[in-house]
N, C-alpha and C positions, 0 to 999 in steps of 0.2 A: 714506541719512541720514549725517550727520555724528555725531561723538561728542556734541558739544553738544546736539543734537536728541534723541539717545537718553537722555541724563541728565535733559534737560528732560521727555521724555516720562516717564520712570520716576519722577520727582518729583511729577508731576501725577498719575499713576495710584496710586501709593504713598499720597500725602496724601487722594486721593478715598476710597479703601478704607479708610484709618484712619478717616476721617470718618465714612463710612457703617457700619462695625463699632462706632464708639463710639457713635453715635446708635441703633443697633438694642440695643446692650447697655442704655443708658438706657432706652429703651422696655421692655425685658425687666424691668429693676429696678423700673420704675414699675408692673409689673403684678403684682409679687410683694412680699411683706410681708419686712421693714418699709420702707415706701415712701420713706424719707427716704434711702436709700442713692442713689437716682436724682438727685436735685439734688446731692448730695454728690459723686457720680461724675462729674457733669458740670463741676463746678468743679476737682476733684482727679482730673486724668485717670489717673495710674497705679492709683486705686482700681479703675476700672471693670474691667479685666480679671481683678483679684483677686477681685472680688465677683461676676463672671459666672462663674467657675470654681466658686467656692464654692455658687452658686445653680444650679448644672448646666448652663450655658450654655457648655460647654466649646468647641464649635466658634466660637462668636462670640470668645471668649476668645483661643484660637489665632489668629483672623483679625486680632485686634487687635493681638496681639503680633507677628505676622509682618509685617504692614504698618507696624508700627512701626519695625521693624528695617529693612525695605526702604526707608522713608523716611530713616533715619537714614544708610544706606550711600549712597542717593541725594544727600542732603545733602553727604557728605563727597566724593563724586565731584564735584559740582558746585563744591564750594570748592577742590578740588585743580587 
């Protein structure tokens, strides 16, 4: 595989894992009170890992942050 194909693959995987982590956090927030945090986290993305961490969903929070960092690095590599 060429460099461009690796960067494209990393972009797709990082974005898919970020989206999956975000949706699972929103589902977890919707199951806990106060329930208004779920739609707020759906709109204001950086609130999702913060509220997830405070609600005890540490693994989901770490997955969200790690995939966001991986996506940012992949975007930087694609731009370069």
